C-alpha positions in Angstrom: 88.4 -91.2 41.8 85.8 -91.9 39.1 84.2 -89.1 37.1 81.1 -89.7 34.9 80.8 -87.4 32.0 79.2 -87.2 28.5 81.2 -89.1 25.9 83.0 -87.5 23.1 84.3 -88.7 19.7 87.8 -89.0 21.1 86.5 -91.6 23.6 85.3 -94.0 21.0 88.5 -96.2 20.7 88.3 -96.9 24.5 84.5 -97.3 24.2 84.8 -99.9 21.5 87.3 -101.8 23.6 84.7 -101.9 26.4 82.1 -103.1 23.9 84.4 -105.9 23.0 84.9 -106.7 26.7 81.1 -106.8 27.1 80.8 -109.1 24.1 83.3 -111.5 25.6 81.4 -111.4 28.9 78.1 -112.1 27.1 79.8 -115.1 25.3 79.5 -113.5 21.9 82.8 -111.9 20.9 82.4 -112.8 17.2 79.0 -111.0 17.0 80.6 -107.5 17.1 80.8 -106.2 13.5 80.4 -102.5 14.3 83.6 -100.6 13.5 85.1 -97.5 15.1 84.3 -95.7 11.8 80.7 -96.8 12.1 80.5 -95.5 15.7 82.1 -92.2 14.7 79.5 -91.7 11.9 76.6 -92.9 13.9 77.4 -91.0 17.1 78.9 -87.9 15.7 78.0 -87.6 12.0 75.4 -85.6 10.2 72.5 -87.5 11.9 73.7 -88.8 15.3 71.7 -91.8 16.5 73.3 -92.5 19.9 74.9 -90.8 22.9 76.8 -92.1 25.8 78.3 -91.4 29.2 81.7 -92.7 30.3 83.2 -93.4 33.7 86.8 -92.2 33.7 89.6 -92.8 36.2 93.2 -91.8 36.1 93.9 -94.7 33.9 91.2 -93.9 31.3 87.7 -95.0 30.5 86.6 -97.8 32.7 82.8 -97.8 32.1 80.2 -97.0 29.5 76.4 -96.4 29.3 75.3 -96.0 25.7 71.7 -95.0 24.9 69.4 -93.6 22.2 66.0 -92.1 21.8 63.2 -94.4 20.7 59.5 -93.8 20.4 56.4 -95.5 21.8 53.1 -94.9 20.1 51.5 -95.6 23.5 53.8 -93.6 25.7 55.9 -91.3 23.6 59.6 -90.5 24.0 61.7 -93.4 25.3 65.3 -93.6 26.3 66.7 -97.0 25.5 69.9 -98.1 27.3 71.7 -100.2 24.8 74.8 -101.1 26.8 76.0 -100.6 30.4 79.4 -102.0 31.0 82.2 -101.6 33.5 85.6 -103.1 33.0 85.7 -106.5 34.7 88.1 -105.7 37.5 86.1 -102.7 38.7 82.6 -104.3 38.6 80.6 -104.2 41.9 82.3 -100.9 42.9 79.4 -98.6 42.2 80.5 -97.4 38.8 77.7 -99.2 37.0 75.1 -97.4 39.2 76.7 -94.1 38.5 76.5 -94.7 34.8 72.9 -95.9 35.1 72.0 -92.9 37.2 73.5 -90.6 34.5 71.2 -92.1 31.8 68.2 -92.0 34.2 68.9 -88.3 34.8 69.2 -87.7 31.0 65.8 -89.4 30.6 64.3 -87.0 33.1 66.0 -84.0 31.5 64.6 -84.8 28.0 61.2 -85.6 29.3 61.2 -89.3 28.5 58.0 -91.2 29.3 59.9 -94.5 29.4 63.4 -95.8 30.2 64.0 -99.3 28.9 66.8 -101.8 28.6 67.4 -105.6 28.4 69.4 -107.9 30.6 70.4 -111.5 29.8 68.5 -114.0 31.9 71.7 -115.5 33.3 73.2 -112.1 34.4 72.2 -112.5 38.1 74.2 -109.5 39.5 72.5 -107.1 36.9 69.1 -108.6 37.5 69.5 -108.2 41.3 70.6 -104.6 40.8 67.5 -103.8 38.6 65.2 -105.4 41.1 66.8 -103.4 43.9 66.1 -100.1 42.1 62.5 -101.1 41.5 62.6 -101.7 37.8 60.0 -104.0 36.2 61.4 -107.2 34.7 59.0 -108.2 32.0 58.9 -111.9 31.2 56.0 -111.5 28.7 57.6 -109.8 25.7 59.8 -111.8 23.3 62.8 -110.1 21.6 62.7 -110.1 17.8 65.6 -109.4 15.6 66.5 -109.5 11.9 70.2 -109.6 10.9 71.7 -107.4 8.3 71.6 -110.3 5.8 67.9 -111.0 6.6 67.1 -107.3 6.1 68.8 -107.4 2.7 67.0 -110.6 1.7 63.6 -109.6 3.0 61.0 -109.6 0.2 58.0 -108.3 2.0 
């Protein structure tokens, strides 16, 4: 029996474990520098900047969908799904869809004009899922990122 519910601060240790599991799946375990303390501050501090849903079974948290509100000057309020992860042994059991659905419902509830996310080009099961639900997979836009070090060194 899987229950999907809004995440709480007490869920964060298990959530961080899932984030690490995702990083391993995405072949980048050394890229995770975010700490549990960072997540507590950023999700539940004075100015929370993310929210999440968890999928919970008798054994604990087995899935996560973490999202935040962004803004498009063309469209308005956007819900951005940062991470959708289900523990490896329970993948392809429908838990990911339940977590995705929870964020989609949240986007409706808050009146979002867009719901966006990214998927790695080699993650075929996820790509097939997104195609099946009718999402647009845009090959035109290029992702751009600056690291923390690049931000600090930026001279403008």
